[in-house]
C-alpha positions as CSV (number, residue, x, y, z in Angstrom):
1,X,-14.4,170.0,-21.5
2,X,-12.1,168.9,-18.7
3,X,-9.6,167.5,-21.2
4,X,-9.5,170.8,-23.1
5,X,-8.9,172.7,-19.8
6,X,-6.0,170.4,-19.2
7,X,-4.8,170.9,-22.8
8,X,-5.0,174.7,-22.4
9,X,-3.1,174.7,-19.1
10,X,-0.3,172.5,-20.4
11,X,-0.1,174.7,-23.6
12,X,0.4,177.8,-21.4
13,X,3.1,176.0,-19.4
14,X,4.9,174.8,-22.4
15,X,4.9,178.3,-24.1
16,X,6.0,179.9,-20.8
17,X,9.0,177.5,-20.2
18,X,10.2,177.4,-23.8
19,X,10.0,181.2,-24.2
20,X,11.9,181.6,-21.0
21,X,14.9,179.9,-22.6
22,X,14.5,181.5,-26.0
23,X,12.6,178.6,-27.7
24,X,9.3,178.7,-29.6
25,X,8.1,175.5,-28.1
26,X,7.2,173.4,-31.2
27,X,8.6,170.2,-29.8
28,X,6.5,170.7,-26.7
29,X,3.3,171.6,-28.7
30,X,3.8,168.6,-30.8
31,X,4.2,166.4,-27.8
32,X,1.1,167.8,-26.3
33,X,-0.9,167.4,-29.4
34,X,0.4,163.8,-29.7
35,X,-0.9,163.1,-26.2
36,X,-4.3,164.4,-27.2
37,X,-4.3,162.4,-30.5
38,X,-4.1,165.2,-33.0
39,X,-3.2,164.1,-36.6
40,X,0.2,164.9,-38.1
41,X,-1.6,167.0,-40.8
42,X,-2.9,169.3,-38.0
43,X,0.2,169.0,-35.7
44,X,2.9,170.3,-38.1
45,X,1.3,173.7,-39.2
46,X,-0.2,174.3,-35.8
47,X,3.1,173.9,-34.0
48,X,4.9,176.2,-36.5
49,X,2.2,178.9,-36.3
50,X,2.4,178.9,-32.5
51,X,6.2,179.0,-32.8
52,X,6.0,182.3,-34.8
53,X,4.2,184.1,-32.0
54,X,6.1,182.7,-29.0
55,X,9.6,182.9,-30.6
56,X,9.2,186.4,-31.8
57,X,8.1,187.5,-28.3
58,X,11.1,185.8,-26.8
59,X,13.5,187.2,-29.3
60,X,12.4,190.8,-28.6
61,X,12.9,190.4,-24.9
62,X,16.4,188.9,-25.2
63,X,17.4,191.3,-28.0
64,X,16.5,194.3,-25.7
65,X,18.8,192.8,-23.1
66,X,21.7,193.1,-25.6
67,X,22.3,189.3,-26.0
68,X,21.8,188.9,-29.8
69,X,24.8,188.2,-32.0
70,X,24.2,188.8,-35.8
71,X,27.6,187.3,-36.8
72,X,26.7,183.9,-35.4
73,X,23.0,184.0,-36.4
74,X,23.4,184.9,-40.1
75,X,25.2,181.8,-41.5
76,X,22.9,179.5,-39.5
77,X,19.8,181.3,-40.9
78,X,21.1,181.6,-44.5
79,X,21.5,177.8,-44.7
80,X,18.4,176.9,-42.6
81,X,15.7,179.0,-44.4
82,X,15.8,177.2,-47.8
83,X,16.2,173.8,-46.2
84,X,13.2,174.4,-43.9
85,X,11.2,175.3,-46.9
86,X,12.3,172.1,-48.6
87,X,11.4,170.1,-45.6
88,X,8.0,171.7,-45.5
89,X,7.3,170.6,-49.0
90,X,7.7,166.9,-48.1
91,X,5.0,164.7,-46.7
92,X,6.1,161.9,-44.3
93,X,4.0,158.8,-43.6
94,X,2.1,159.2,-40.4
95,X,3.8,156.2,-38.6
96,X,7.3,157.3,-39.7
97,X,6.5,160.9,-38.7
98,X,5.5,159.8,-35.2
99,X,8.7,157.7,-34.7
100,X,10.9,160.6,-35.8
101,X,9.1,163.0,-33.5
102,X,9.4,160.6,-30.6
103,X,13.1,160.3,-31.1
104,X,13.5,164.1,-31.4
105,X,11.6,164.6,-28.1
106,X,14.4,162.7,-26.4
107,X,16.6,165.8,-27.0
108,X,14.6,168.3,-24.9
109,X,14.0,165.5,-22.3
110,X,17.7,165.0,-21.9
111,X,18.3,168.7,-21.9
112,X,15.7,169.5,-19.2
113,X,16.5,166.6,-16.9
114,X,20.3,166.2,-17.2
115,X,21.7,169.3,-18.7
116,X,19.5,172.2,-17.5
117,X,22.4,174.6,-17.5
118,X,25.4,173.8,-19.7
119,X,28.3,175.9,-18.3
120,X,30.3,178.1,-20.7
121,X,33.5,179.5,-19.1
122,X,35.3,180.9,-22.2
123,X,33.7,181.6,-25.6
124,X,35.2,180.5,-28.8
125,X,35.0,182.0,-32.3
126,X,32.2,180.5,-34.5
127,X,33.1,178.8,-37.8
128,X,31.2,179.8,-40.9
129,X,31.3,176.4,-42.8
130,X,30.3,174.5,-39.7
131,X,27.5,177.0,-39.1
132,X,26.1,176.5,-42.6
133,X,26.1,172.7,-42.2
134,X,24.4,172.9,-38.8
135,X,21.8,175.4,-40.1
136,X,21.0,173.3,-43.2
137,X,20.5,170.1,-41.2
138,X,18.4,171.6,-38.5
139,X,16.4,173.7,-41.0
140,X,15.5,170.5,-43.0
141,X,14.2,168.8,-39.9
142,X,12.3,171.9,-38.9
143,X,10.3,172.0,-42.0
144,X,9.9,168.2,-42.2
145,X,8.6,167.6,-38.6
146,X,7.2,171.0,-37.8
147,X,9.7,172.3,-35.2
148,X,11.6,175.5,-35.2
149,X,14.9,173.8,-34.4
150,X,15.9,175.8,-31.4
151,X,15.8,172.8,-29.0
152,X,18.5,171.2,-31.3
153,X,20.5,174.4,-32.0
154,X,20.8,175.6,-28.3
155,X,22.8,172.7,-26.9
156,X,25.0,172.7,-30.0
157,X,25.9,176.4,-29.6
158,X,26.6,175.9,-25.9
159,X,28.7,172.7,-26.4
160,X,30.7,174.4,-29.1
161,X,31.1,177.4,-26.7
162,X,30.1,179.9,-29.3
163,X,27.6,181.6,-27.1
164,X,26.6,181.9,-23.4
165,X,23.1,181.0,-22.1
166,X,21.5,184.4,-22.8
167,X,23.1,184.7,-26.3
168,X,22.0,181.2,-27.1
169,X,18.4,182.1,-26.1
170,X,18.4,185.2,-28.3
171,X,19.9,183.5,-31.4
172,X,17.7,180.4,-31.0
173,X,14.5,182.6,-30.8
174,X,15.1,184.3,-34.1
175,X,16.3,181.1,-35.7
176,X,13.1,179.4,-34.7
177,X,11.0,182.3,-36.1
178,X,12.6,182.3,-39.6
179,X,12.6,178.5,-39.8
180,X,8.9,178.3,-38.7
181,X,8.0,180.9,-41.3
182,X,9.9,179.1,-44.0
183,X,8.5,175.7,-43.1
184,X,5.0,177.1,-43.1
185,X,5.6,178.6,-46.6
186,X,6.6,175.2,-47.8
187,X,3.5,173.6,-46.4
188,X,1.3,176.3,-47.9
189,X,2.1,174.9,-51.3
190,X,0.2,171.7,-50.3
191,X,-2.6,173.2,-48.2
192,X,-2.7,173.6,-44.4
193,X,-5.1,172.1,-41.9
194,X,-5.7,174.2,-38.8
195,X,-7.9,173.4,-35.8
196,X,-11.1,175.3,-35.3
197,X,-9.8,176.3,-31.9
198,X,-6.6,177.9,-33.4
199,X,-7.4,181.4,-32.1
200,X,-7.6,180.1,-28.6
201,X,-4.3,178.2,-29.0
202,X,-2.5,181.3,-30.3
203,X,-3.9,183.5,-27.5
204,X,-2.9,181.1,-24.8
205,X,0.6,180.3,-26.3
206,X,1.2,184.0,-26.9
207,X,0.3,184.9,-23.3
208,X,2.5,182.1,-21.9
209,X,5.3,183.1,-24.2
210,X,5.1,186.7,-23.2
211,X,5.3,185.8,-19.5
212,X,8.1,183.3,-20.0
213,X,10.2,185.6,-22.1
214,X,9.9,188.4,-19.5
215,X,10.9,186.1,-16.6
216,X,13.5,184.3,-18.7
217,X,15.3,187.5,-19.5
218,X,15.6,188.1,-15.8
219,X,17.1,185.8,-13.1
220,X,14.4,183.2,-12.8
221,X,14.7,179.6,-11.5
222,X,12.9,177.3,-13.9
223,X,14.0,173.9,-12.6
224,X,10.7,172.8,-11.2
225,X,8.9,173.7,-14.4
226,X,11.5,172.0,-16.5
227,X,11.0,168.7,-14.6
228,X,7.2,169.0,-15.1
229,X,7.6,169.6,-18.8
230,X,10.1,166.7,-19.1
231,X,7.4,164.4,-17.7
232,X,4.9,165.6,-20.3
233,X,7.5,165.1,-23.1
234,X,8.4,161.6,-21.8
235,X,4.7,160.6,-21.9
236,X,4.4,161.9,-25.4
237,X,7.6,160.2,-26.5
238,X,6.4,156.9,-25.1
239,X,3.1,157.2,-26.9
240,X,4.7,158.0,-30.2
241,X,7.4,155.3,-30.0
242,X,5.7,152.4,-28.4
243,X,1.9,152.7,-29.1
244,X,-0.2,152.8,-32.2
245,X,-2.4,155.6,-30.9
């Protein structure tokens, strides 16, 4: 019972923080489930399902704030959706899956610890061909591993200077939603395994995401929470990469 209370508390924290920056939180959910020894067969669809609720909530909040840019989003989504479906069709060996996930977790760890706020002084025009390539690559990983891809897309958009922080959050949120939906559709063709406690997971993640999206669309200092989440992600990455559990 104590371990599940801890799980629920961390689930709320992850949904809150990820939604506050426009993410669905799949990498965080996967890290958390890895720490609690969930199997990959349960981890992938569970993370994608939670992504749907949290990312949509986050998108609505940022969209209402006038931060969404259709011109940048559309080529990314057009390429990512079919590739997310393709990735969802594939089954990866459990050991390989855990290593890939462990490596991918290094991206949000680095983002939260060393690049919490990537400055964008002057925006540049997005490039359609590059957008299609980026969307396809992230989409495939999204379906394969069970992430929405926002944690990878966000720093790319900021480093390319196509969007500012709020615009990035808005675009990433809807990008995560469509990729998660497509990835789940691919997995449905093989059958999906959900935990018996899924309703509780969805309720907690949705509540955390709602609170995070609300505060994230305002001026809210998230640095302490980011450091806390980075520690959770580091523990999970270590377990995935260096242990057999």
